[in-house]
C-alpha positions in Angstrom: -8.1 -2.9 15.5 -5.2 -5.3 15.5 -6.4 -7.7 12.7 -5.6 -7.6 9.1 -8.3 -7.4 6.5 -8.1 -9.1 3.2 -9.6 -8.0 -0.1 -9.5 -9.9 -3.4 -7.9 -7.6 -6.0 -5.9 -8.4 -9.1 -3.0 -6.0 -9.5 0.4 -6.0 -11.2 3.1 -4.2 -9.3 6.8 -4.4 -10.2 5.9 -6.9 -12.9 4.4 -9.3 -10.3 0.8 -10.2 -10.3 -1.1 -10.2 -6.9 -4.6 -11.5 -6.3 -5.1 -10.4 -2.7 -4.5 -7.1 -0.8 -4.0 -7.5 2.9 -4.4 -4.2 4.9 -2.9 -3.9 8.3 -5.1 -1.9 10.6 -2.1 0.0 12.1 -3.2 3.1 10.1 -6.4 3.4 12.2 -4.5 4.5 15.4 -3.1 7.7 14.0 -5.1 8.3 10.8 -8.8 7.6 11.5 -9.8 9.7 8.4 -8.2 6.9 6.2 -10.5 4.0 5.2 -10.0 0.6 3.6 -11.9 1.9 0.6 -9.5 4.8 0.2 -6.5 2.4 0.5 -7.9 0.1 -2.1 -8.4 3.1 -4.5 -4.8 4.1 -4.0 -3.6 0.5 -4.6 -5.7 0.3 -7.8 -3.9 3.4 -9.0 -0.6 1.5 -8.7 -1.6 -1.2 -11.1 1.1 -1.6 -13.8 3.6 0.6 -11.8 7.2 -0.1 -10.8 8.1 1.2 -7.4 11.6 1.5 -6.0 12.6 -0.9 -3.2 13.0 0.9 0.1 14.2 -2.1 2.3 14.4 -5.9 2.6 14.1 -8.1 5.6 14.3 -11.9 5.0 11.7 -12.8 2.4 9.9 -9.4 2.7 10.4 -6.4 0.5 9.2 -3.0 1.6 8.2 0.0 -0.5 7.2 3.6 0.3 5.5 5.5 -2.4 4.0 9.0 -2.6 1.0 9.6 -4.8 -2.0 12.0 -5.3 -5.6 11.0 -4.9 -8.3 13.7 -5.5 -5.6 16.4 -5.4 -4.3 15.3 -2.0 -0.9 13.8 -1.5 -0.6 10.4 0.3 2.3 8.1 1.3 1.6 4.4 1.1 3.8 1.8 2.7 3.7 -1.7 1.0 5.2 -5.1 1.4 5.3 -8.4 -0.4 7.1 -11.6 -0.2 7.1 -14.8 -2.3 3.4 -15.3 -1.9 0.8 -13.6 -4.1 -0.5 -11.0 -1.7 0.3 -7.3 -1.5 0.4 -6.0 2.0 -0.5 -2.4 3.0 1.4 -1.5 6.2 0.4 2.1 6.5 -1.2 5.0 4.6 -1.3 8.6 5.6 -1.6 12.2 4.2 1.6 14.1 3.6 1.9 17.9 3.5 3.9 17.8 0.3 5.2 15.1 -2.0 8.9 14.6 -1.8 10.7 15.1 -5.2 
């Protein structure tokens, strides 16, 4: 459960093109109902979006975004650096989207 899984996926986010999505398995510990397929569907929904920066550490930029999928609200935590991969740190259901 500690490995990261990689999926080829072309997506543009914050005007940057990524060709790989790397999913950290951290979500599996507390959110076993979430799957990689669901995460990839959420990521695909973000294509062409601009998401506000939440934090920076060294070369990494971090983003938290709330979104709906099949009428259910989710929060997705993402990261990227200078490389062409988009990292998914965590995904989980939220009771209500923050405004």
